[in-house]
C-alpha positions in Angstrom: -38.0 -148.9 39.7 -34.4 -147.5 39.9 -32.5 -147.3 43.2 -30.0 -144.7 44.0 -27.1 -147.6 42.9 -28.2 -149.2 40.0 -26.5 -147.9 36.8 -29.7 -147.4 34.6 -28.9 -146.1 30.8 -26.1 -143.7 31.7 -23.2 -146.7 32.1 -21.5 -145.8 29.4 -17.8 -144.9 29.6 -17.7 -146.0 32.8 -17.2 -149.6 32.5 -13.5 -149.8 33.2 -13.9 -147.8 36.3 -12.9 -149.8 39.4 -14.9 -149.4 42.6 -14.9 -151.2 46.2 -12.0 -153.0 47.2 -10.6 -153.8 43.9 -10.3 -150.2 43.8 -7.9 -149.8 46.7 -8.2 -148.0 50.0 -6.1 -144.9 49.2 -8.0 -144.5 46.1 -11.6 -145.1 47.8 -10.8 -142.5 50.6 -9.6 -139.8 48.0 -13.1 -140.6 46.1 -15.1 -140.3 49.5 -13.7 -137.0 50.3 -14.4 -135.3 47.4 -17.6 -136.8 47.1 -18.3 -135.2 50.8 -18.3 -131.8 49.1 -19.5 -132.3 46.0 -23.1 -130.4 45.8 -25.0 -132.5 43.7 -24.6 -136.1 45.8 -28.1 -136.5 47.1 -29.0 -136.5 51.1 -28.4 -140.5 50.9 -25.2 -140.8 49.7 -23.8 -137.8 52.2 -25.5 -139.8 54.8 -23.4 -142.7 54.1 -20.3 -140.8 54.3 -21.3 -139.6 58.2 -17.8 -140.9 59.6 -16.4 -142.1 56.6 -15.6 -138.8 55.0 -13.2 -136.8 57.2 -13.9 -133.3 55.2 -18.0 -133.7 55.4 -18.2 -131.9 59.0 -16.5 -129.0 57.6 -19.2 -128.4 54.6 -21.2 -125.4 55.5 -24.3 -126.2 53.5 -25.2 -129.9 55.1 -28.9 -130.4 54.3 -31.3 -130.8 57.2 -31.7 -134.9 56.6 -28.2 -135.0 56.8 -27.8 -133.3 60.3 -30.6 -135.1 61.7 -28.6 -138.5 60.8 -25.3 -137.4 62.3 -27.9 -136.3 65.8 -28.8 -139.7 65.7 -25.3 -141.2 65.0 -24.4 -143.7 67.7 -20.7 -142.5 68.0 -20.2 -139.8 70.0 -17.2 -138.7 68.1 -18.8 -138.4 65.1 -21.8 -136.6 66.7 -18.7 -134.2 68.6 -17.0 -133.3 65.1 -20.0 -132.1 63.5 -21.1 -130.2 66.3 -17.6 -128.5 66.5 -18.0 -127.0 62.8 -21.8 -125.9 63.1 -20.7 -122.5 64.9 -18.5 -121.0 62.9 -19.5 -117.8 61.4 -20.4 -118.4 57.8 -19.9 -116.7 54.4 -22.8 -115.0 52.0 -23.6 -116.3 48.8 -23.6 -114.1 45.5 -27.0 -112.8 46.6 -26.0 -112.0 49.7 -27.9 -114.8 51.5 -26.2 -117.1 54.3 -24.9 -120.4 53.0 -25.0 -122.6 55.7 -27.9 -124.5 57.3 -27.2 -124.5 61.0 -28.6 -126.4 63.9 -31.7 -125.5 65.9 -32.1 -125.1 69.3 -33.9 -128.4 69.4 -31.3 -130.2 67.3 -28.4 -128.8 69.6 -30.5 -129.7 72.5 -30.7 -133.6 71.6 -27.2 -133.5 70.5 -26.3 -132.1 74.5 -28.5 -135.0 76.1 -27.4 -137.9 73.9 -23.8 -137.3 75.2 -23.3 -139.5 78.4 -20.1 -137.6 79.5 -21.2 -134.3 81.6 -18.2 -132.6 80.7 -18.6 -133.1 77.1 -21.9 -132.6 77.2 -21.1 -129.1 78.6 -18.6 -128.5 75.9 -21.8 -129.2 73.2 -23.5 -126.8 75.1 -20.9 -123.9 74.6 -21.2 -124.9 71.2 -24.6 -124.5 70.8 -24.3 -120.5 72.5 -21.5 -119.6 70.2 -23.4 -120.4 67.7 -26.2 -118.1 68.6 -28.8 -121.0 69.7 -30.4 -121.6 72.7 -30.8 -125.0 74.5 -34.3 -126.4 75.7 -35.2 -126.7 79.2 -34.8 -130.0 79.3 -31.1 -129.9 78.2 -30.6 -126.7 80.7 -31.9 -129.1 83.4 -29.6 -131.8 82.2 -26.4 -129.6 82.8 -27.8 -128.0 85.9 -28.5 -131.2 87.4 -24.8 -132.9 86.6 -23.3 -135.4 89.1 -20.2 -133.5 88.5 -19.8 -130.3 90.8 -17.3 -128.9 88.3 -19.6 -129.0 85.6 -22.8 -127.8 87.3 -20.4 -125.0 88.2 -19.6 -124.8 84.5 -23.5 -124.6 83.6 -23.9 -122.0 85.9 -22.1 -119.7 83.7 -24.2 -120.6 80.5 -26.5 -117.7 79.5 -30.4 -118.7 79.2 -30.7 -120.6 82.0 -34.0 -120.7 83.6 -34.8 -119.1 86.3 -35.7 -122.1 88.4 -32.5 -123.1 87.5 -30.6 -120.3 88.7 -32.4 -120.8 92.2 -31.4 -124.2 92.4 -28.3 -123.4 91.8 -27.9 -121.0 94.5 -28.6 -123.4 97.0 -26.0 -126.2 95.4 -24.3 -128.2 98.1 -21.0 -127.2 96.5 -19.3 -124.0 97.6 -18.0 -123.8 94.2 -21.3 -123.9 92.2 -22.7 -121.3 94.7 -19.8 -119.1 93.9 -19.5 -119.7 90.3 -23.2 -118.6 90.2 -22.5 -115.1 91.9 -19.6 -114.3 89.2 -22.0 -115.3 86.0 -25.7 -114.7 87.0 -25.6 -112.1 89.8 -28.0 -109.6 87.9 -30.5 -112.8 87.9 -30.4 -113.2 91.3 -33.6 -112.2 93.6 -32.9 -110.2 97.3 -33.4 -112.9 98.9 -30.8 -115.1 97.1 -28.3 -112.8 97.2 -28.8 -112.3 100.9 -28.5 -115.5 101.9 -25.0 -115.9 99.7 -23.6 -112.8 101.2 -23.7 -114.7 104.6 -22.8 -117.9 103.1 -20.4 -120.0 105.2 -18.3 -120.6 102.5 -15.1 -118.1 102.1 -15.2 -118.3 98.2 -18.9 -117.5 97.8 -18.7 -114.5 100.3 -15.5 -113.4 98.2 -17.6 -114.1 94.5 -20.3 -112.1 96.0 -18.0 -109.2 96.7 -16.4 -109.3 93.6 -20.0 -109.4 92.3 -21.3 -106.5 94.3 -18.1 -103.9 92.9 -20.8 -101.7 91.5 -22.3 -101.0 95.3 -18.5 -101.2 97.2 -15.7 -101.4 95.2 -12.8 -103.7 95.0 -10.7 -103.4 97.7 -7.1 -103.9 97.6 -7.3 -106.4 100.2 -9.6 -108.3 98.4 -7.4 -108.0 95.9 -4.5 -109.5 96.9 -6.4 -112.5 98.6 -7.5 -113.3 95.2 -5.6 -116.3 93.3 -7.4 -115.7 90.0 -7.7 -111.9 89.1 -8.5 -113.1 85.3 -10.1 -109.9 84.2 -10.9 -108.2 87.1 -8.6 -105.4 86.6 -10.4 -104.3 83.2 -13.9 -105.1 84.3 -14.8 -104.1 88.1 -15.0 -100.6 89.8 -11.5 -100.9 92.0 -11.3 -98.8 95.4 -9.1 -95.6 94.8 -6.3 -96.6 96.6 -6.1 -99.9 94.6 -6.6 -98.4 91.4 -3.8 -95.7 92.1 -1.4 -99.0 93.2 -2.1 -100.7 89.9 -1.6 -97.7 87.8 1.8 -97.8 88.8 2.2 -101.8 88.5 5.8 -102.7 87.1 3.9 -105.1 84.5 2.5 -103.4 81.7 -0.1 -106.0 80.9 -1.8 -104.8 84.3 -1.4 -101.0 83.1 -2.9 -101.9 79.8 -6.0 -104.0 81.4 -6.5 -100.6 84.1 -6.5 -98.7 80.6 -9.6 -100.4 79.6 -11.7 -100.3 83.0 -14.9 -98.2 82.2 -14.6 -96.8 85.9 -11.4 -95.4 85.9 -11.2 -92.0 87.6 -10.4 -89.3 84.8 -7.1 -88.4 86.6 -5.8 -92.4 86.1 -6.9 -92.0 82.7 -4.5 -88.8 82.4 -1.6 -90.7 83.8 -1.9 -93.6 81.9 -2.2 -91.5 78.5 1.3 -90.7 78.8 2.4 -94.3 80.1 6.0 -95.1 78.7 4.4 -98.4 77.0 2.9 -97.8 73.5 0.2 -100.9 74.6 -1.1 -99.0 77.6 -1.4 -95.7 75.6 -3.5 -97.4 72.7 -6.0 -98.9 75.2 -6.6 -95.6 76.5 -7.1 -94.1 73.2 -9.9 -96.1 72.2 -11.5 -94.9 75.5 -15.5 -93.9 74.8 -15.4 -90.7 77.0 -12.4 -89.4 75.3 -12.8 -85.8 73.2 -11.6 -85.7 69.6 -8.7 -83.5 70.9 -7.6 -86.0 74.0 -8.1 -88.9 71.8 -5.7 -87.2 68.8 -3.0 -86.7 71.7 -3.2 -90.1 72.9 -2.8 -91.7 69.5 0.0 -89.5 68.6 3.0 -92.0 67.3 0.5 -95.1 67.8 -0.4 -97.3 64.9 -3.1 -100.2 65.2 -1.1 -103.3 64.9 -2.6 -107.1 65.1 -6.1 -108.2 64.5 -8.2 -105.5 64.6 -11.7 -106.3 66.3 -14.7 -103.9 66.5 -15.0 -102.0 70.0 -17.8 -103.2 72.2 -18.9 -99.6 73.2 -19.2 -98.5 69.7 -21.2 -101.9 68.4 -23.8 -100.9 71.4 -24.1 -97.5 69.4 -25.0 -99.1 65.7 -28.4 -98.5 66.2 -28.1 -94.8 66.9 -27.9 -92.9 63.5 -26.7 -89.5 65.6 -23.7 -91.5 67.0 -23.0 -93.3 63.6 -22.4 -90.1 62.4 -20.1 -88.6 65.2 -17.7 -91.6 65.0 -17.4 -92.1 61.7 -15.5 -88.6 61.6 -13.5 -90.1 64.7 -10.0 -89.5 64.4 -9.1 -93.0 65.6 -9.1 -95.4 62.8 -10.5 -98.3 65.2 -13.3 -96.7 66.0 -14.1 -96.0 62.5 -13.7 -99.2 61.7 -16.1 -100.1 64.4 -18.7 -98.0 63.2 -18.3 -99.7 59.7 -19.2 -103.2 60.8 -22.9 -102.0 61.2 -24.9 -103.8 59.7 -27.1 -100.6 58.5 -25.7 -97.0 58.0 -27.4 -93.9 57.2 -26.2 -93.1 53.6 -23.5 -90.0 54.5 -22.1 -92.5 57.1 -21.6 -94.9 54.0 -20.2 -92.2 51.8 -17.8 -91.2 54.2 -16.6 -94.4 55.5 -16.1 -96.0 51.8 -13.4 -92.8 51.0 -11.7 -93.5 54.5 -8.1 -93.4 53.9 -7.7 -96.5 56.1 -8.4 -99.5 54.4 -9.2 -101.7 57.2 -12.2 -99.2 57.8 -13.1 -100.2 53.8 -13.0 -103.7 54.1 -15.0 -103.8 57.4 -17.5 -101.9 55.5 -17.5 -104.2 52.5 -17.6 -107.3 54.7 -20.2 -106.2 57.4 -22.7 -103.6 55.8 -25.2 -104.2 53.6 -25.4 -100.4 52.6 -21.5 -100.7 51.3 -21.3 -99.0 47.6 -20.7 -100.9 44.3 -17.5 -98.6 43.2 -15.9 -99.3 46.8 -16.4 -103.1 46.9 -14.8 -103.2 43.8 -12.1 -101.1 44.9 -11.2 -103.7 47.8 -11.8 -106.5 45.6 -8.7 -105.5 43.9 -6.8 -106.5 47.1 -8.8 -108.6 49.2 -9.7 -112.1 48.4 -12.3 -113.0 51.4 -11.6 -114.0 55.6 -12.3 -116.9 57.5 -15.5 -115.1 58.4 -16.9 -113.7 55.9 -15.0 -115.6 52.9 -16.9 -114.5 49.7 -17.1 -111.0 50.4 -16.6 -108.4 48.6 -17.5 -110.7 45.6 -20.5 -112.1 47.4 -22.1 -108.5 48.6 -25.2 -107.9 47.1 -24.3 -104.5 45.8 -21.0 -106.0 44.0 -21.4 -104.5 40.4 -22.9 -107.0 38.2 -23.0 -104.7 35.1 -20.9 -102.8 32.9 -18.0 -105.5 33.6 -17.4 -105.7 29.9 -15.0 -102.7 30.0 -12.4 -104.7 32.2 -12.0 -107.3 29.8 -8.7 -106.2 28.5 -7.7 -104.8 31.8 -4.0 -105.6 32.7 -5.1 -106.5 36.7 -6.2 -109.6 36.7 -8.4 -109.4 39.2 -10.4 -106.8 37.1 -10.0 -108.9 33.7 -11.8 -112.1 35.4 -14.8 -110.0 36.3 -16.0 -109.3 32.6 -17.1 -112.9 32.5 -19.8 -112.0 35.0 -21.4 -109.3 32.9 -24.6 -110.3 31.5 -23.4 -109.8 28.0 -20.9 -111.8 28.1 -20.4 -114.6 25.7 -18.9 -117.8 26.0 -16.3 -117.2 23.2 -14.9 -114.5 26.5 -15.1 -117.5 28.4 -12.8 -119.7 25.9 -10.7 -116.8 25.8 -10.1 -116.6 28.7 -9.3 -120.0 29.4 -6.2 -119.5 27.6 -4.8 -116.2 29.5 -1.5 -115.9 30.5 -2.6 -115.4 34.1 -3.4 -118.3 36.3 -6.4 -116.4 38.2 -8.1 -115.5 35.3 -7.8 -119.3 33.9 -9.0 -120.7 37.1 -12.1 -118.1 36.7 -12.7 -119.6 33.0 -12.4 -122.8 34.6 -15.5 -122.4 36.7 -17.9 -121.2 33.8 -20.4 -123.2 33.0 -20.2 -121.7 29.4 -16.4 -123.4 28.9 -16.7 -126.0 26.3 -15.9 -129.4 27.1 -12.7 -129.5 24.9 -11.7 -126.6 27.0 -12.1 -128.0 30.3 -10.6 -131.3 28.9 -7.8 -129.1 27.8 -7.3 -127.3 31.3 -6.8 -130.6 33.1 -3.2 -130.3 31.8 -2.7 -126.6 32.7 0.7 -126.0 34.7 -1.6 -124.4 37.6 -2.5 -127.4 40.3 -5.4 -124.8 40.7 -6.8 -124.7 37.4 -6.4 -128.3 36.8 -8.4 -129.2 40.0 -11.1 -126.8 38.8 -11.1 -128.2 35.5 -11.6 -131.8 36.8 -15.0 -130.3 38.3 -16.4 -129.1 35.6 -19.7 -130.3 34.7 -19.1 -130.5 31.2 -16.0 -132.6 31.3 -16.5 -135.8 29.0 -17.0 -139.2 30.7 -14.0 -140.7 30.0 -11.6 -137.9 31.2 -13.9 -137.7 33.9 -13.8 -141.4 34.7 -10.0 -141.7 34.3 -9.6 -138.6 37.0 -11.4 -140.8 39.5 -9.2 -144.0 38.8 -6.1 -141.6 39.8 -5.2 -141.2 43.4 -3.9 -137.8 42.8 -7.1 -136.5 40.7 -10.0 -139.0 42.1 -10.6 -135.9 45.0 -11.3 -133.1 42.7 -13.0 -135.4 40.3 -15.5 -136.6 42.8 -16.7 -133.1 43.5 -17.8 -133.0 39.8 -21.8 -132.6 39.7 -22.1 -134.3 36.6 -21.1 -137.6 38.0 -24.5 -139.8 37.6 -26.0 -140.9 41.0 -25.4 -144.7 40.6 -21.4 -143.7 40.6 -21.6 -141.9 43.7 -23.4 -144.5 45.6 -21.0 -147.2 44.4 -18.1 -144.9 45.4 -19.6 -145.7 49.0 -18.7 -149.9 48.7 
């Protein structure tokens, strides 16, 4: 029986390639980095690269066997590096399915429990929760029972803590832990625990209770002035009337901006902030949910959304309400409309309206997030958007992206449209060959990824003037063995060549030497 590192009968053309120490450490490093991203590399090879290839933790489609090996790895730094990249927002395949294999709740919990340092254990738990996972009860118990009071205080803010652990933290001997629990989990405490904490001997705990009970008793000026840390308070808590008036006149625009986002703010103060001299304050008012369209238009006049645009939480909360989506899709405010466009499913009439929106960020959000985005709009967005970090393969990877009638673009002067012609089911190898000689590097790069490209053309593109085209050509599976072996022998091309899926397994195994 052959093992993974035996040559077998496919050694022709590879005999001159050096491995191990004779190849030199830099060359071996570049090979390992490329191999870590090779989609044809077997699980065993990827396991062998754990801790030896810097790029491997970034790979979004790691098989479960590799993840299991990472969880059991003896080096805590290796485990942490992989965990850090399991919680990123992932792209979509051409069929619209996610391309990443993430960690399960059990796997995250094993990572947490394997970490001896309680602070690092907490941050692993945060990574799990950011990735949308929940921990096992055993992992939560380890965090809530940490020897460090600071870690127990942090643990009190973790969502999903079992009730029995909430009750235990409410009786924790450290006042800082009890105070943190009041701030993070007040709604989950029963009346008995709430009453006891309200009479707590520690002032910090009583202050935390007062802030947590702001719905019943608004935050007073006296309480506000006595706080060392006011982060998030002005925009989230119900404030006493005199304190709100005072903050409305604060000299710091940042304070007034926070106040303008406060959902409990009196309508009169909203009207005062609507004419604030600071544009940021007026913008914060403009996206408040209670404004009428006429009021919103008045506040919005002269303002332009800038910077990173994020969906409004109050709009996201209405995504399942078709009536609300219809109403808000017609809103005068582009940020409100773009927040509607992030809904995964929308009524057909809402999609039609947003697909024609004058604000291109609205159309972009529809292309990236909504499963109902229409083909013609996706094609339009494709002309000017190549993908973001959160959705790297959209609009191209959207399931509604046009897959037919694309040959009509074969002569289009727009390179973005022209390259799509090879995706048409009636396209030919001859078209791919033609595109491999196109005057535009982006079109040649697209041809370099097509499996129909001839071996001769793949080899020719190794000398292309564009470095991206050369890199893609080095990864083409039809590249002749002598050319591929030559690329693996040079430091400047070894990394790209090591990603070639046509590499024999025995070559992959030898590159681990």
